[in-house]
MARKELO-619366 format. One record per residue (C-alpha): residue in three letters; x, y, z; residue number from 1. Coordinates in nm, 2 decimals. Each point is the difference from the previous one (the first is absolute). Layout:
BEGIN
residu, X, Y, Z, num
ALA, X, Y, Z, NUM
...
This chain:
BEGIN
residu, X, Y, Z, num
UNK, 22.91, 13.81, 21.45, 1
UNK, -0.02, -0.04, -0.37, 2
UNK, 0.00, -0.38, 0.06, 3
UNK, -0.27, 0.03, 0.26, 4
UNK, -0.23, 0.20, -0.24, 5
UNK, 0.07, -0.24, -0.28, 6
UNK, -0.10, -0.29, 0.22, 7
UNK, -0.31, 0.19, 0.14, 8
UNK, -0.13, 0.06, -0.36, 9
UNK, 0.04, -0.37, -0.09, 10
UNK, -0.18, -0.11, 0.31, 11
UNK, -0.30, 0.24, -0.06, 12
UNK, -0.33, -0.10, -0.14, 13
UNK, 0.02, -0.15, -0.36, 14
UNK, -0.24, 0.08, -0.27, 15
UNK, -0.31, -0.23, -0.02, 16
UNK, 0.05, -0.31, -0.22, 17
UNK, -0.28, -0.02, -0.26, 18
UNK, -0.27, -0.27, 0.09, 19
UNK, 0.01, -0.21, -0.31, 20
UNK, -0.20, -0.30, 0.14, 21
UNK, -0.31, 0.19, 0.11, 22
UNK, -0.10, 0.14, -0.34, 23
UNK, 0.06, -0.34, -0.15, 24
UNK, -0.23, -0.17, 0.26, 25
UNK, -0.26, 0.26, -0.05, 26
UNK, 0.00, -0.04, -0.38, 27
UNK, -0.02, -0.37, 0.05, 28
UNK, -0.31, 0.04, 0.22, 29
UNK, -0.16, 0.23, -0.26, 30
UNK, 0.05, -0.25, -0.28, 31
UNK, -0.14, -0.29, 0.22, 32
UNK, -0.31, 0.20, 0.09, 33
UNK, -0.05, 0.08, -0.37, 34
UNK, 0.04, -0.37, -0.09, 35
UNK, -0.24, -0.11, 0.27, 36
UNK, -0.26, 0.25, -0.11, 37
UNK, 0.04, -0.11, -0.37, 38
UNK, -0.03, -0.37, 0.11, 39
UNK, -0.31, 0.07, 0.21, 40
UNK, -0.15, 0.18, -0.30, 41
UNK, 0.05, -0.29, -0.22, 42
UNK, -0.15, -0.24, 0.25, 43
UNK, -0.30, 0.22, 0.04, 44
UNK, -0.06, 0.01, -0.37, 45
UNK, 0.05, -0.37, -0.03, 46
UNK, -0.25, -0.05, 0.29, 47
UNK, -0.25, 0.23, -0.16, 48
UNK, 0.03, -0.17, -0.34, 49
UNK, -0.04, -0.34, 0.16, 50
UNK, -0.30, 0.12, 0.19, 51
UNK, -0.17, 0.15, -0.31, 52
UNK, 0.07, -0.31, -0.21, 53
UNK, -0.15, -0.21, 0.28, 54
UNK, -0.31, 0.22, 0.00, 55
UNK, -0.02, -0.04, -0.38, 56
UNK, 0.03, -0.37, 0.02, 57
UNK, -0.24, -0.03, 0.27, 58
UNK, -0.25, 0.22, -0.18, 59
UNK, 0.04, -0.20, -0.32, 60
UNK, -0.05, -0.32, 0.18, 61
UNK, -0.30, 0.13, 0.19, 62
UNK, -0.15, 0.10, -0.33, 63
UNK, 0.05, -0.35, -0.12, 64
UNK, -0.11, -0.16, 0.33, 65
UNK, 0.34, -0.17, 0.03, 66
UNK, 0.26, -0.04, 0.27, 67
UNK, 0.34, 0.17, -0.06, 68
UNK, 0.26, -0.27, 0.05, 69
UNK, 0.34, 0.07, 0.16, 70
UNK, 0.26, -0.10, -0.26, 71
UNK, 0.36, -0.14, 0.10, 72
UNK, 0.21, 0.17, -0.27, 73
UNK, 0.27, -0.26, 0.04, 74
UNK, -0.26, -0.27, -0.10, 75
UNK, -0.22, 0.19, -0.24, 76
UNK, -0.04, -0.15, -0.35, 77
UNK, -0.18, 0.12, -0.31, 78
UNK, -0.38, -0.05, 0.03, 79
UNK, -0.16, -0.25, -0.23, 80
UNK, -0.19, 0.12, -0.31, 81
UNK, -0.36, 0.09, 0.09, 82
UNK, -0.27, -0.20, -0.18, 83
UNK, -0.37, 0.05, 0.02, 84
UNK, -0.17, -0.23, 0.23, 85
UNK, -0.31, -0.16, -0.15, 86
UNK, -0.32, 0.08, 0.17, 87
UNK, -0.15, -0.33, 0.14, 88
UNK, -0.34, -0.08, -0.10, 89
UNK, -0.21, -0.04, 0.33, 90
UNK, -0.10, -0.36, 0.07, 91
UNK, -0.35, -0.09, 0.06, 92
UNK, 0.09, -0.19, 0.32, 93
UNK, 0.00, 0.31, 0.23, 94
UNK, -0.35, 0.10, -0.14, 95
UNK, -0.15, -0.35, 0.05, 96
UNK, 0.15, -0.03, 0.35, 97
UNK, -0.09, 0.35, 0.12, 98
UNK, -0.34, 0.00, -0.17, 99
UNK, 0.02, 0.36, -0.12, 100
UNK, 0.20, 0.20, -0.26, 101
UNK, 0.28, 0.13, 0.20, 102
UNK, 0.15, 0.29, -0.19, 103
UNK, 0.37, 0.00, -0.07, 104
UNK, 0.18, 0.33, -0.02, 105
UNK, 0.15, 0.09, -0.34, 106
UNK, 0.28, 0.22, 0.15, 107
UNK, 0.26, -0.20, -0.19, 108
UNK, -0.15, 0.06, -0.34, 109
UNK, -0.17, 0.28, -0.18, 110
UNK, -0.38, 0.02, 0.04, 111
UNK, -0.20, -0.03, -0.32, 112
UNK, -0.17, 0.32, -0.14, 113
UNK, -0.33, -0.18, 0.03, 114
UNK, -0.14, -0.28, 0.21, 115
UNK, 0.10, -0.31, -0.19, 116
UNK, -0.07, -0.37, 0.01, 117
UNK, 0.32, -0.19, -0.10, 118
UNK, -0.08, -0.36, -0.04, 119
UNK, -0.14, -0.10, 0.33, 120
UNK, 0.08, 0.31, 0.21, 121
UNK, -0.13, 0.36, 0.04, 122
UNK, 0.27, 0.28, 0.01, 123
UNK, -0.15, 0.33, 0.10, 124
UNK, 0.11, 0.36, -0.03, 125
UNK, -0.01, 0.01, 0.39, 126
UNK, 0.30, -0.23, 0.00, 127
UNK, -0.18, -0.31, 0.10, 128
UNK, 0.02, -0.34, -0.15, 129
UNK, -0.27, -0.27, 0.05, 130
UNK, 0.00, -0.36, -0.11, 131
UNK, -0.33, -0.10, -0.18, 132
UNK, 0.10, -0.35, -0.10, 133
UNK, -0.25, -0.16, 0.23, 134
UNK, -0.29, 0.18, -0.18, 135
UNK, 0.07, -0.16, -0.34, 136
UNK, 0.08, 0.15, -0.33, 137
UNK, -0.06, 0.38, 0.02, 138
UNK, -0.19, 0.14, -0.30, 139
UNK, -0.12, 0.34, 0.13, 140
UNK, 0.08, 0.24, 0.28, 141
UNK, -0.13, 0.35, 0.11, 142
UNK, 0.11, 0.21, 0.29, 143
UNK, -0.31, 0.12, 0.21, 144
UNK, -0.03, 0.23, 0.30, 145
UNK, 0.11, -0.25, 0.26, 146
UNK, 0.17, -0.29, -0.19, 147
UNK, 0.02, -0.18, -0.33, 148
UNK, -0.26, -0.19, -0.20, 149
UNK, 0.16, -0.30, -0.16, 150
UNK, -0.15, -0.24, -0.24, 151
UNK, 0.18, -0.34, -0.01, 152
UNK, -0.07, -0.34, -0.14, 153
UNK, 0.10, -0.31, 0.18, 154
UNK, 0.13, -0.29, -0.20, 155
UNK, -0.28, -0.17, -0.19, 156
UNK, -0.24, 0.24, 0.17, 157
UNK, -0.20, 0.32, -0.08, 158
UNK, 0.09, 0.35, 0.09, 159
UNK, -0.05, 0.13, 0.36, 160
UNK, 0.01, 0.35, 0.14, 161
UNK, 0.22, 0.07, 0.31, 162
UNK, 0.04, 0.31, 0.21, 163
UNK, 0.37, 0.04, 0.09, 164
UNK, 0.16, 0.22, 0.27, 165
UNK, 0.35, -0.02, 0.13, 166
UNK, -0.11, -0.05, 0.37, 167
UNK, -0.28, -0.26, -0.03, 168
UNK, -0.06, -0.34, -0.17, 169
UNK, -0.13, 0.02, -0.35, 170
UNK, -0.38, 0.01, 0.01, 171
UNK, -0.20, -0.18, -0.26, 172
UNK, -0.28, 0.23, -0.13, 173
UNK, -0.11, -0.24, -0.28, 174
UNK, 0.12, -0.35, 0.06, 175
UNK, -0.09, -0.10, -0.36, 176
UNK, -0.15, 0.17, -0.30, 177
UNK, -0.03, -0.05, -0.38, 178
UNK, 0.15, 0.34, -0.07, 179
UNK, 0.11, 0.30, 0.20, 180
UNK, 0.03, 0.37, -0.11, 181
UNK, 0.16, 0.28, 0.21, 182
UNK, -0.08, 0.36, -0.02, 183
UNK, 0.29, 0.25, -0.07, 184
UNK, -0.07, 0.17, 0.34, 185
UNK, 0.06, -0.33, 0.19, 186
UNK, -0.32, 0.05, 0.19, 187
UNK, -0.25, -0.19, -0.21, 188
UNK, -0.01, -0.35, -0.15, 189
UNK, -0.23, -0.20, -0.23, 190
UNK, 0.00, -0.38, -0.04, 191
UNK, -0.19, -0.27, -0.18, 192
UNK, -0.13, -0.31, 0.19, 193
UNK, -0.28, -0.25, -0.08, 194
UNK, -0.13, 0.20, -0.30, 195
UNK, -0.03, 0.33, 0.20, 196
UNK, 0.22, 0.32, -0.02, 197
UNK, 0.04, 0.17, 0.34, 198
UNK, 0.16, 0.34, 0.09, 199
UNK, 0.11, 0.12, 0.35, 200
UNK, 0.21, 0.26, 0.17, 201
UNK, 0.30, -0.11, 0.22, 202
UNK, -0.01, 0.17, 0.34, 203
UNK, 0.24, -0.09, 0.28, 204
UNK, 0.07, -0.33, -0.17, 205
UNK, -0.37, -0.10, -0.04, 206
UNK, -0.23, 0.00, -0.30, 207
UNK, -0.29, 0.24, 0.05, 208
UNK, -0.30, 0.12, -0.20, 209
UNK, 0.00, -0.31, -0.21, 210
UNK, -0.24, 0.01, -0.31, 211
UNK, -0.06, -0.30, -0.23, 212
UNK, -0.16, -0.06, -0.34, 213
UNK, -0.05, -0.30, -0.23, 214
UNK, 0.22, 0.01, -0.32, 215
UNK, -0.03, -0.21, -0.31, 216
UNK, 0.23, -0.30, -0.05, 217
UNK, 0.36, 0.06, -0.09, 218
UNK, -0.02, 0.36, 0.14, 219
UNK, 0.25, 0.13, 0.25, 220
UNK, 0.12, 0.33, 0.16, 221
UNK, 0.34, 0.12, -0.12, 222
UNK, 0.01, 0.36, 0.14, 223
UNK, -0.17, 0.32, 0.10, 224
UNK, -0.12, 0.31, -0.19, 225
UNK, -0.07, 0.25, 0.27, 226
UNK, -0.26, -0.17, 0.22, 227
UNK, -0.09, -0.25, -0.27, 228
UNK, 0.13, -0.35, -0.03, 229
UNK, 0.15, -0.08, -0.35, 230
UNK, -0.12, -0.34, -0.13, 231
UNK, 0.12, -0.22, -0.28, 232
UNK, -0.16, -0.29, -0.17, 233
UNK, 0.23, -0.28, -0.13, 234
UNK, -0.02, -0.27, -0.26, 235
UNK, 0.08, -0.36, 0.10, 236
UNK, 0.35, 0.05, -0.12, 237
UNK, 0.05, 0.30, 0.23, 238
UNK, -0.03, 0.27, -0.27, 239
UNK, -0.19, 0.30, 0.11, 240
UNK, -0.31, 0.07, -0.21, 241
UNK, -0.15, 0.30, 0.18, 242
UNK, 0.02, 0.26, 0.27, 243
UNK, -0.26, 0.16, 0.22, 244
UNK, -0.04, 0.19, 0.33, 245
UNK, -0.20, -0.08, 0.30, 246
UNK, -0.10, 0.30, 0.21, 247
UNK, -0.08, -0.14, 0.35, 248
UNK, -0.19, 0.31, 0.11, 249
UNK, -0.25, -0.05, -0.29, 250
UNK, -0.10, -0.35, 0.11, 251
UNK, 0.04, -0.34, -0.16, 252
UNK, 0.21, -0.02, -0.32, 253
UNK, -0.17, 0.04, -0.33, 254
UNK, 0.21, -0.14, -0.28, 255
UNK, 0.09, 0.24, -0.29, 256
UNK, 0.32, -0.16, -0.14, 257
UNK, 0.22, 0.20, -0.23, 258
UNK, 0.16, -0.25, -0.23, 259
UNK, 0.20, 0.25, -0.21, 260
UNK, 0.26, 0.06, 0.27, 261
UNK, 0.35, -0.15, -0.02, 262
UNK, 0.13, 0.12, 0.33, 263
UNK, -0.07, 0.25, 0.28, 264
UNK, 0.29, 0.22, 0.12, 265
UNK, -0.17, 0.18, 0.29, 266
UNK, -0.23, 0.29, 0.09, 267
UNK, 0.05, 0.37, -0.01, 268
UNK, -0.02, 0.20, 0.32, 269
UNK, -0.37, 0.06, -0.04, 270
UNK, -0.07, -0.37, 0.06, 271
UNK, -0.24, -0.01, -0.29, 272
UNK, 0.22, 0.01, -0.31, 273
UNK, 0.21, -0.31, -0.08, 274
UNK, 0.31, 0.00, -0.22, 275
UNK, -0.01, -0.32, -0.21, 276
UNK, 0.10, -0.17, -0.32, 277
UNK, -0.26, -0.09, -0.27, 278
UNK, 0.03, -0.18, -0.33, 279
UNK, 0.04, 0.22, -0.30, 280
UNK, 0.02, -0.08, -0.37, 281
UNK, 0.16, -0.33, -0.09, 282
UNK, 0.01, -0.07, 0.37, 283
UNK, 0.25, 0.27, 0.07, 284
UNK, -0.01, 0.12, 0.37, 285
UNK, -0.13, 0.35, 0.05, 286
UNK, 0.01, 0.21, 0.32, 287
UNK, -0.34, 0.09, 0.13, 288
UNK, -0.18, 0.19, 0.27, 289
UNK, -0.32, -0.18, 0.13, 290
UNK, -0.28, 0.13, 0.21, 291
UNK, -0.03, -0.23, 0.29, 292
UNK, -0.34, 0.14, 0.11, 293
UNK, -0.18, -0.12, -0.31, 294
UNK, 0.13, -0.35, -0.08, 295
UNK, 0.35, 0.09, -0.12, 296
UNK, -0.08, 0.16, -0.35, 297
UNK, 0.29, 0.15, -0.18, 298
UNK, 0.01, 0.38, 0.04, 299
UNK, 0.34, 0.07, -0.18, 300
UNK, 0.22, -0.22, -0.21, 301
UNK, 0.36, 0.04, -0.13, 302
UNK, 0.15, -0.26, -0.23, 303
UNK, 0.33, 0.16, -0.10, 304
UNK, 0.20, -0.11, 0.31, 305
UNK, 0.22, -0.31, -0.03, 306
UNK, -0.16, -0.19, 0.29, 307
UNK, 0.05, -0.36, 0.05, 308
UNK, -0.33, -0.20, 0.01, 309
UNK, -0.10, -0.07, 0.36, 310
UNK, 0.25, -0.03, 0.27, 311
UNK, 0.06, 0.21, 0.31, 312
UNK, -0.03, 0.38, 0.02, 313
UNK, -0.04, 0.27, 0.26, 314
UNK, -0.14, 0.35, 0.03, 315
UNK, 0.16, 0.26, 0.22, 316
UNK, -0.20, 0.13, 0.31, 317
UNK, -0.06, 0.34, -0.17, 318
UNK, -0.11, -0.16, -0.33, 319
UNK, 0.27, 0.16, -0.20, 320
UNK, 0.21, -0.30, -0.10, 321
UNK, -0.05, -0.35, -0.13, 322
UNK, 0.27, -0.26, 0.02, 323
UNK, -0.06, -0.30, -0.22, 324
UNK, 0.19, -0.23, -0.23, 325
UNK, 0.07, 0.09, -0.36, 326
UNK, -0.04, -0.21, -0.31, 327
UNK, 0.31, -0.11, -0.19, 328
UNK, -0.14, 0.14, -0.32, 329
UNK, -0.11, 0.35, -0.10, 330
UNK, -0.36, 0.05, -0.10, 331
UNK, -0.07, 0.23, -0.29, 332
UNK, 0.00, 0.37, 0.11, 333
UNK, 0.18, -0.07, 0.33, 334
UNK, 0.24, 0.28, 0.10, 335
UNK, 0.27, -0.23, 0.14, 336
UNK, 0.13, -0.33, -0.11, 337
UNK, 0.09, -0.27, 0.26, 338
UNK, 0.19, -0.27, -0.18, 339
UNK, 0.02, -0.21, 0.33, 340
UNK, -0.26, -0.03, 0.27, 341
UNK, 0.05, 0.24, 0.29, 342
UNK, -0.21, 0.18, 0.26, 343
UNK, -0.18, 0.30, -0.14, 344
UNK, -0.07, 0.34, 0.15, 345
UNK, -0.31, 0.19, -0.12, 346
UNK, -0.11, 0.33, 0.12, 347
UNK, -0.39, -0.06, 0.01, 348
UNK, -0.12, 0.37, -0.04, 349
UNK, 0.17, -0.01, -0.35, 350
UNK, -0.06, -0.37, -0.09, 351
UNK, -0.30, 0.06, -0.19, 352
UNK, 0.14, 0.25, -0.24, 353
UNK, 0.07, -0.09, -0.37, 354
UNK, 0.37, -0.06, 0.06, 355
UNK, 0.05, -0.09, 0.36, 356
UNK, 0.35, -0.01, 0.13, 357
UNK, 0.15, -0.29, 0.20, 358
UNK, 0.33, -0.09, 0.14, 359
UNK, 0.19, -0.32, 0.07, 360
UNK, 0.00, -0.05, 0.38, 361
UNK, 0.25, -0.28, 0.05, 362
UNK, -0.07, -0.38, 0.05, 363
UNK, -0.34, -0.14, -0.05, 364
UNK, -0.25, -0.03, 0.28, 365
UNK, -0.01, -0.35, 0.12, 366
UNK, -0.24, 0.05, 0.29, 367
UNK, -0.16, 0.26, 0.22, 368
UNK, 0.15, 0.34, 0.03, 369
UNK, -0.01, 0.26, 0.28, 370
UNK, -0.01, 0.37, -0.02, 371
UNK, 0.20, 0.14, 0.29, 372
UNK, -0.11, 0.35, -0.09, 373
UNK, -0.20, 0.15, -0.30, 374
UNK, 0.31, 0.01, -0.22, 375
UNK, 0.20, -0.31, 0.11, 376
UNK, -0.08, -0.37, -0.07, 377
UNK, 0.18, -0.31, 0.11, 378
UNK, -0.04, -0.35, -0.14, 379
UNK, 0.19, -0.33, 0.01, 380
UNK, 0.28, -0.01, -0.26, 381
UNK, 0.10, -0.36, 0.04, 382
UNK, 0.34, -0.15, 0.11, 383
UNK, -0.02, 0.14, 0.36, 384
UNK, -0.06, 0.36, -0.10, 385
UNK, -0.28, 0.26, -0.02, 386
UNK, -0.05, 0.27, -0.26, 387
UNK, -0.08, 0.35, 0.10, 388
UNK, -0.13, 0.25, -0.25, 389
UNK, -0.03, 0.38, 0.05, 390
UNK, -0.28, 0.09, -0.24, 391
UNK, 0.06, 0.37, -0.01, 392
UNK, 0.37, -0.04, -0.07, 393
UNK, -0.06, -0.27, -0.26, 394
UNK, -0.25, 0.24, -0.18, 395
UNK, 0.28, 0.27, 0.00, 396
UNK, 0.24, -0.24, -0.16, 397
UNK, 0.22, -0.07, 0.30, 398
UNK, 0.19, -0.31, -0.08, 399
UNK, 0.05, -0.08, 0.37, 400
UNK, -0.38, 0.00, 0.07, 401
UNK, -0.01, -0.38, -0.01, 402
UNK, 0.20, -0.16, 0.28, 403
UNK, 0.08, -0.36, 0.09, 404
UNK, -0.02, -0.06, 0.38, 405
UNK, 0.17, -0.31, 0.13, 406
UNK, -0.19, -0.20, 0.27, 407
UNK, 0.24, -0.09, 0.28, 408
UNK, -0.03, -0.37, 0.10, 409
UNK, -0.20, -0.10, -0.30, 410
UNK, 0.10, -0.29, -0.23, 411
UNK, -0.03, 0.04, -0.37, 412
UNK, -0.29, -0.26, -0.01, 413
UNK, -0.20, 0.15, 0.29, 414
UNK, -0.34, 0.13, -0.07, 415
UNK, -0.04, 0.37, 0.07, 416
UNK, -0.34, 0.16, 0.09, 417
UNK, -0.01, 0.37, 0.06, 418
UNK, -0.25, 0.09, 0.28, 419
UNK, -0.20, 0.32, -0.03, 420
UNK, -0.02, 0.20, 0.33, 421
UNK, -0.33, 0.11, 0.17, 422
UNK, -0.17, 0.29, -0.17, 423
UNK, -0.02, 0.31, 0.20, 424
């Protein structure tokens, strides 16, 4: 019995053996799931980053108007150093072949702050470039309501007046003349031919309302004073010996030459008062205001400013400022000394006081200047650059008021002509 019971107990159910493999398998599965999730997260982040980078690259390229290349990293090499690409000067051949001034976009270069003739081309603030070489040598240009008036002289020829637009062939308004003067508004023109001075409006590329008058020999139009035509009389050597004004609405010209004038800077906004230069004591130039209605008599005179005798000058549209050239010497009583010739900024309302103030205004004027607003004037500075002067800032003593503005695509020896815009 004892033996049977012992054997029965040994043959009974044994205690469960612990499952050691199951927990190990489940733990391994949990680790694998965590690793898979982590790997998936890394891949998602990488994909997102690559997508965002692709958008950024594509956006930058779209801004530049360029195609985004696919680069083989195994073959990539360092890019070559970037060098500016010179802007080619348009050839006259496309113009002659096409028969009109096909505008070329200036997207690759900065547009000028004013319409600008550079040698034989017209660069505009609208971003167009037109070849004018077939017209001859450009001497004057004005922007009008529907295009540009351009005065050009052919080789061994006389000046001619052209009406220029981007979409049509250049139109000759005056095939030949002895002298041509353009009004600041770009809408009127005066010219001399066969001993007669004429004036006309420019409407839709045509001369309208033409008026003519006989003028004395050696007389010619050089500009406008309001509705009047400013005339000069020259000696045989080309020296100017007198100024006068013809008022077309008053009928034929009646000579009343003023021989005391050295030069004329321009009219005040009233169109009847002229800012000019007259001879003072010992031939020293004096600033003067003239009455254009009564034969240009001197109304006011100021002789303490260090003005250069003759030469270009310009009056701001509101009549506040005069930009002219200074003299290298200092007249007695002048408030400021200019040991070297420069441009000179004068505030006209104070110019006729006992001690008028004036300031250096950068490089000398070498040609026409353009006021882009009542307080900002731009003129050629030579060597492929313009000079921009902020009159208010200069008067306040700001040393940055005179700026040099490079002209893209211009060569140092290119002639620069700033082009006034159409008046409002």
